[in-house]
N, C-alpha and C positions, 0 to 999 in steps of 0.2 A: 214818639215823634219820628217821622220818616225823614231819611236823609239819602241823597244820591251821591255816589262817588264814582270815580273812574280809576280803573286799574290797568297798568301795563302788564301784559301776560306774555311770557317767553316760553318757547317749547312747543307751540302748536304747529303741526305740519300737515294736517289733512282736515277735511270737512267734518270728521267725527269728533275732533278735539273740542270745538265749541260746545257741541251737544253734551259731551262728557262733563265739561265744567258746569254748564247750565243745570244739568240734572243734579249734580252733587250739591251745588250751592243753593238751588231753589228748594231743596229738601230741608234746609236749615231753618229752624224756628226764628222768625223775625225778618227773614228775607222776603221782600214783597215782589221784586222783579229783578231779573238779570238778563242782559243781552250781551253776548260775546261776538266780537267782530274778528274773524280770522285774518282778513287782509290787513287790518290796522293793528292787529295784535293787542287789542284792548277789550275792556268790558265796562259796561255801566251797570251799577248795582244800586237798587233802592232797598233800604232796610230800615227797620225800626231800631234806632240806637239805644232804646231802653231795654231791648230784648237781646241784642247781639252787637258785638263790636267788630270793627273792620279787621282787627287782627285775627279774629276767629275765621272770618271769610278768607283772608289771605292764607291762613294755615290750611284751610280745607282745600283751596286750589293747589297749594304746594303738595299736600298729601295725595292728590290724585295725579301728580306727575308733572306739574307745570310750575313756573316761577312767576309769582305775582308781586307787584309793587304799586303802591298808591301813586297816582299822578296828581301833583299839586296843580290846582286850577285857580 
């Protein structure tokens, strides 16, 4: 079952940062779509929650050098 969430992402400083995050996260099994917005410092991620958890996505973003946190909507 697909689910979309929003994350607040800290540490982005240039136009290459969203690309780096999108590339790392989109390669993860279960991630269907990711869109990172540099100006708003956030991301929308659609993933199959039966294949991957949000904590794994947050860990991946943290591991590539940024700080991610779920935005409660």
